[in-house]
N, C-alpha and C positions, 0 to 999 in steps of 0.2 A: 460243569457240563461242557462237553466239546462243542465247538462252534463249527458249522459247515463252511468249507472253503468256497469262496466265490468262484464260479467257473471263469476260466480265462477267456477273454474275448479273442477269437481267432480271426485274423484279417489276411486276405490274399490280395496282393498287388500285382497286376499285369504291368511289368516294367517296360520302359522304353528300350530301344535297340541300340542307340548310340551311346558311347562311353560318356561323353559330356552331359547328355540328358540324364543318364543314370546317376551321375554325380549330383546333379541338381535335384533329382527326385528325393534325395535324402532329406530335403527340407520338409517334404510331406511326412516321411517316417518320423522325424523329430516332432512334428506337430501332432501326429497321432499319438505318440508316446506321452506328450504333454497332457493330452486329453484322457488317455487310457493307459496309465503307467504300467499296468499288468498285462497289457495286450500282447499277444504273440503275432508278429508280422512276418509273413512269408512273401518273398518276391520271386515271381516267375519271369525269367529273362534269358536271352541268348547266352551261350557258354562264355563268350568273350567278355561279358559284363560280370560274370560270377566273381572274379577276384576283387572287383570294386565293391560289390555288395557285401562280401565277407569282411570288409574293413569298416562296415557300418554297424556299430554296436546296437542300434535300434532294431535291426533285422534278426529274426530268430533263425530263418532258413533261407538259403538261396537255392531255388529250384531251377534246374537247367531246362530250358525250353528245347524239346527234342525235334521240333518242327522247324525247318529252315526259314530264315527271314524272307518274308514275302510269299511263302507257300501257303495255299489255302488249306489243303489236306483236311477236309471235313471229318473223315473217319478218324484220323489221328487226334484231332481236337476233341472229338466226342470221347474217345478212349481215355485221353488224359483227364478230361473233365470228370469222368466216372471214377478214375483212380483218386483224384483229389477230393471227391465227395466224402470219402472216409474221414477227412480231416475236420469236417464239420465247421467250415468257415461261416461266419455270420455276415461279414462285410467283404465286398470286393471293390477295389479301386482300379479302373481300367485307364491307364495313362496314354497309350497310343490312340490315335483317332480312327483306326480302321474298324470296320464291322467285324472282321474275323477275329480281332483281338478280344472281342466281348463274348465270343462263343464258349470258351472254356469255363468261365464263371457260371454261365447259364447251364451248361451240361453238368457242372459240379453241384447244381442246386443251391447256390449261395443266395439267400433270400433278399439281400440288399446289394444292388450292383450300381456303382456310382461312376459317372464319367461325363465328359463333354460330348456334345451332340455329334461332332465329327461326321463320318459317313452315316448313312441311314442306319440308326441303331435303335429305333423304336421297338420295344419289346425285348431287345437284348439287354438294355439298361432300364432299370425301373426308378432310378434317381438321375434323370437326364438333365444336364445343365446346358443352356442355350446361349448364355451371354458371355462367351469366351472373350470377345473383343473388349469387354470392359475390364479385363485384366491384362495389362501390357507385358509384364515379365512372365517368362515360363514358370518360374518358381511361384509366382502369384497364382497362376492357373493350377499348378499342382496343389498348393496348400488350400486354395478355396474349396477344393473337393472335400476337405476334412470337416467343413462346417456346414450346417443346415442350409439348404438352397435359399430359404426365405431370408437368411441373414446376409447373403453374399450378393449385393447389388453391384459392387465394383471393387477395384483394388483398395479404395478408401475404406471399405468395410473390414479389411484385414488388420489384425494386430501386427506389430513388428515381427518379421519372419526370421526363423533361425537360419544360419548359414551351414552349408555342408562342412563336415569335419571328419576326414578319414583317419583311422588309427594308423600309427606307424609301428612297424616291427623293427626295433633297433638291431636285433640279432640278424634278421634277414638283410637289413641295410649293410651291416658290417660284412656279412658273407659275400654280398654282391660286390662291394667295393674291393674285397680281397680277390675275388675271382677275376674282376676286370682291371686289377692293378691300379686302383684309384686311391688317391690320398687326399686328406682334407688339410693339406699344408698351406693352401691358399684359399681365400674365399671363392665361392663357386657361382658362376653365372650359367644358368641353364638356357639353352636355345632350342626351341621346338619349331623347326621350319616347315613341317609337313601339315597337311590338312586333308582328311579323307573326303571331305565334301567336294573338293575340286580346285582347279587352278585359280579361280577368282578369289580364293582365300589365302593364296600363298604369296607372301612377300618375297621378292627376288633373292635367290641364294647369295648373289654377290653382295647384296646389302647386309645380309646376316654375317658374311665374312668380314665386312668392314667393322661391324659391331664387335665381332669376336677379336679382331686384331687390336682395336682400341682398348677393349676391356683387359686383354692380356697385357698390353702396354702399361695399364694402370695397376697391375699387380694381381689381377684375378686369373683364375683358370676357367676354362669353358668346357661344359659337358653338352654334347649334342644328342638330343633325344628323338626317337621316332621308331617306326616299324621297319621291317626289312625292306619294304617298298621305298622308304625314305633314305635308305643307306647311300644310294648314289649321290643324292643331293647333299647329305651331311658330309660325305667323303670329299665332294667337290669343295665344300666350304673349308674343310681342314687343309686340303691340298693347295688352296689358293693363298694360304697364309705364308708369310716369309718363313724360311726353314728354321730360323732361330726361335720362332714362336709356336711351331707345331707341337712341341712337347707339352705345351700347356693346354692343348685342345684335344679332347677325347671324344671319339666318335662311338656313341653307344647305340645308335640306331640299328635295330635288328639283333643286338647283342643281349637284350634283356627281355624277359616276359613282362606282362603288364604290371604285375604286383611288384617286381623288382624296380620297375620304372617309378611306381608310386613312392617307394622308400627312398630311391635315389633322388627324386625331385625334392623330397623333404630335406635333403642335405644342402640344397641350393639356397643361397641368400636371395637371389632374384632370378626370375624366369621370364624370358622374352618369348612370346608365342603368338602364332596366328590364332584366329578363332577356331579352336579345335578341342578335342577331348582332353588332351594333355594340358591345355590352358586351364580347364576346370579342375583337373586333378591337382595342378600346382597351387591353385587357390585353396583347395580343400585340405592341403597339407601345410598350409600356413606360410607359403612363400610370398614375397613381394612379386607382383605380376605386372609386366608391361604387355598389354594386349594390343595386337595389331589387327585392325579391321579393314577389310577390302570391300567385298560385295555385301557383307552382312552388317548388322547393327548391334551395338551394345545396349540399345534400348529394349532388346528382347532377351538376350542371353549373355549378360556381362559376367566377367569372372567375379566370384563372390568371396573376395578376400578383403581384409581390413586395409591393405595397402595396395592400391591398384592405380596404374596410369593407363588411360585409354588413348591410343594413338590412331588417327585416321586423317584422311584428306577430305575436305568438304568440296565436292564437285557435284554438279547437277545430276549426274547419272547414278550416284550411289546414295543409299544402298539399293541394289537391284535384286539381291538374294539369288543370283544365278550361280550355277556351278562354273560356267565359263563366261567370259566377258562377251555380251551380245554385240558390242561395238568393236571388239577385236583389239582394243588398245591397252586395256588393264591400267588405265591412268590412276585409278584409286590406289594401286600398289606401286606402280613404277615411278610415280611422282612423289612418293613418301620417302624423304631422304633419311639415311642412317643417322645423321646428326640429330634428327628429331627423336629417334628412339634412344640414342645415347643420353640425350638431355632428360628423357623420361626416366631412365635408370637412375640418374643422379638425383632426380626430384624425389625419389623414394628413400634416399639415404639420409 
């Protein structure tokens, strides 16, 4: 006698908008898959996050958010919700804190809508969590949503959490290296001197240059990563090196798309990075990570790798979590010497 197939549990996640947060959100998808192995998880997020989502085997579909980041567009959200209703989702997890981010699952008629209190979201969410401060790490806040509210009193209630792990496309990696004329003839140190958040996260470029020079002297090659906006900074780093060492330093900022950057970071032995999206990508592809913190704190969003060295200066005014230094001196970055970062690299070897 034929047995009826159990219906697949369909889950919609309203994903975060920042690349680093999106990487960390994979912890939730891994947790949901542990609980519901046959579940289908779709993630709605901005287009720039889609390449990251597509490297997460737990996610069935990456749905591109057609509404601009920060735009309210009630009509557009209503229309998208009605389109998604046909997918018959049973659970929705809303990771951003805004009220508008909870509208689409409501319009899609998803019966259970789970998220933190955030902005006023009464009625928009029907499984509303209010004790966010009892979960210190962002990944704890994400993963706590996967468990019944009655069980989640604090981070101590959580089991050991999975780490993000993005898949690597070796063919894409090789093609990118060929296009950019890169070789793996020397071990690779990746440097990520940018940070979209603001200057209070950016360690001085001249310090990165000193790290690059020292590591090239020790037999490494250096790959500089970043967006097109970071290209002037990465070029300044390369140009400041002695002419005899510049051949071992490759400026890739603005020369790759995000998914190529994922695969190329995976080729690095160690990555030195500000607190940025690329820091989290480097951790998720298995690199050793030296993470430099200025205005922010590793107590909330540390890189989730098995081999991490956290570097920061303990002064009274940090962490302030500001985009720009409110005191105008950037001491949390300017007084952090290159020697300390070089020592951190060696501590991971």
